[in-house]
C-alpha positions as CSV (number, residue, x, y, z in Angstrom):
1,M,14.7,-62.7,24.7
2,T,17.6,-64.5,26.5
3,C,19.3,-65.0,23.1
4,G,19.1,-61.3,22.3
5,A,20.4,-60.3,25.8
6,A,23.2,-62.9,25.5
7,R,24.1,-61.5,22.1
8,E,24.1,-58.0,23.5
9,A,26.3,-59.0,26.4
10,E,28.7,-60.6,24.0
11,L,28.8,-57.5,21.9
12,W,29.6,-55.3,24.9
13,R,32.3,-57.8,26.0
14,V,34.0,-57.6,22.6
15,L,33.6,-53.9,22.4
16,A,35.1,-53.5,25.9
17,K,38.1,-55.6,24.7
18,V,38.6,-53.5,21.6
19,R,38.3,-50.3,23.6
20,G,40.8,-51.7,26.1
21,L,43.3,-52.1,23.2
22,R,42.6,-48.6,22.1
23,V,43.2,-47.3,25.7
24,R,46.6,-49.0,25.7
25,R,47.4,-47.6,22.2
26,K,46.5,-44.1,23.4
27,L,48.5,-44.6,26.5
28,H,51.6,-45.5,24.4
29,A,50.9,-42.4,22.2
30,L,50.7,-40.3,25.4
31,A,54.0,-41.6,26.7
32,D,55.6,-40.9,23.3
33,A,54.2,-37.4,23.3
34,R,55.5,-36.7,26.8
35,R,59.0,-38.0,25.8
36,Q,58.9,-35.6,22.8
37,E,58.0,-32.8,25.1
38,R,60.8,-33.6,27.5
39,R,63.3,-33.7,24.6
40,A,62.0,-30.4,23.3
41,A,62.4,-28.9,26.8
42,A,65.9,-30.2,27.0
43,V,66.7,-28.5,23.7
44,V,65.3,-25.2,24.9
45,Q,67.5,-25.5,28.0
46,A,70.6,-26.3,25.9
47,E,69.9,-23.2,23.6
48,V,69.4,-21.0,26.7
49,A,72.7,-22.2,28.0
50,A,74.4,-21.7,24.7
51,L,73.1,-18.1,24.6
52,A,74.3,-17.5,28.1
53,R,77.8,-18.9,27.3
54,H,77.9,-16.7,24.3
55,G,77.2,-13.6,26.5
56,E,79.9,-14.7,28.9
57,E,82.4,-15.1,26.0
58,R,81.5,-11.7,24.7
59,A,82.2,-10.1,28.1
60,R,85.7,-11.8,28.1
61,V,86.4,-10.5,24.6
62,L,85.4,-7.0,25.7
63,V,87.9,-7.1,28.5
64,F,90.6,-7.9,26.0
65,C,89.5,-5.2,23.7
66,R,89.9,-2.6,26.5
67,H,93.1,-3.9,28.0
68,E,95.2,-5.0,25.0
69,Q,96.2,-1.7,23.3
70,R,98.5,-3.2,20.6
71,A,96.2,-6.1,19.7
72,G,93.0,-4.2,20.3
73,G,92.0,-4.1,16.6
74,R,92.2,-7.9,16.3
75,W,90.1,-8.2,19.5
76,Y,87.5,-5.9,18.0
77,A,87.4,-8.0,14.9
78,T,86.9,-11.0,17.1
79,L,84.1,-9.2,18.9
80,R,82.3,-8.3,15.7
81,A,82.6,-11.9,14.5
82,H,81.3,-13.1,17.9
83,D,78.4,-10.6,17.8
84,A,77.5,-11.9,14.3
85,M,76.6,-15.2,15.9
86,T,74.0,-13.7,18.3
87,P,71.1,-13.6,15.8
88,V,71.8,-17.2,14.9
89,L,71.7,-18.3,18.5
90,R,68.5,-16.3,19.2
91,Q,66.8,-17.8,16.2
92,R,67.8,-21.3,17.4
93,L,66.3,-20.5,20.8
94,N,63.1,-19.2,19.2
95,D,62.9,-22.4,17.0
96,A,63.4,-24.5,20.1
97,L,60.7,-22.6,22.0
98,Q,58.2,-23.1,19.1
99,A,59.0,-26.8,18.9
100,H,58.6,-27.2,22.6
101,E,55.2,-25.4,22.5
102,L,54.1,-27.7,19.7
103,A,55.2,-30.8,21.6
104,R,53.4,-29.5,24.7
105,Q,50.2,-29.1,22.7
106,Q,50.5,-32.6,21.2
107,A,51.1,-34.0,24.7
108,G,47.9,-32.3,25.9
109,E,46.0,-33.7,22.9
110,A,47.3,-37.2,23.6
111,L,46.3,-36.9,27.2
112,R,42.7,-35.8,26.3
113,A,42.5,-38.7,23.7
114,W,43.6,-41.2,26.3
115,Q,41.1,-39.9,28.8
116,I,38.3,-40.0,26.3
117,E,39.1,-43.6,25.3
118,G,39.4,-44.6,28.9
119,A,35.9,-43.2,29.6
120,R,34.6,-45.1,26.5
121,H,36.2,-48.3,27.8
122,D,34.7,-47.9,31.2
123,D,31.3,-47.3,29.6
124,A,31.6,-50.4,27.5
125,K,32.6,-52.5,30.6
126,A,29.6,-51.1,32.6
127,R,27.2,-51.8,29.7
128,G,28.6,-55.3,29.4
129,R,28.1,-56.0,33.1
130,A,24.6,-54.7,32.9
131,A,23.8,-56.9,29.9
132,L,25.3,-59.9,31.8
133,A,23.1,-59.1,34.8
134,R,20.0,-59.0,32.5
135,V,21.0,-62.4,31.0
136,A,21.4,-63.8,34.5
137,S,18.1,-62.4,35.8
138,E,16.3,-63.7,32.7
139,G,17.9,-67.1,33.2
140,R,16.6,-67.2,36.8
141,E,13.1,-66.1,35.7
142,H,12.9,-69.0,33.3
143,D,14.0,-71.6,35.9
């Protein structure tokens, strides 16, 4: 029986080693997913800032439209051209928000995968220790 217990202990040792490698791989994937989420959040912030700047610029153009009587027509044309960019900026913000949500979900999935693999690794280590203890106790019984 000692031979079978020793083989089982070796199996769990190898399995724990493989699962340890998987844990490291999942941890790297988690780090990558979190980096992607941070990048996506930065893009959202940049798009929000661009939309805010656009609004501020619109307010400045409106001031010129009201106060420049002779060149008011040109300022209104500038205002219309400026306003034509609003839907584009809003769409870019919407796209950035969707990309951020996707990145957030992927980071959550990567975290769960890492936690599951960590639990499997811990289980393999515990079973390996138990198998080694059985080998040791069987060795003492035969002495």
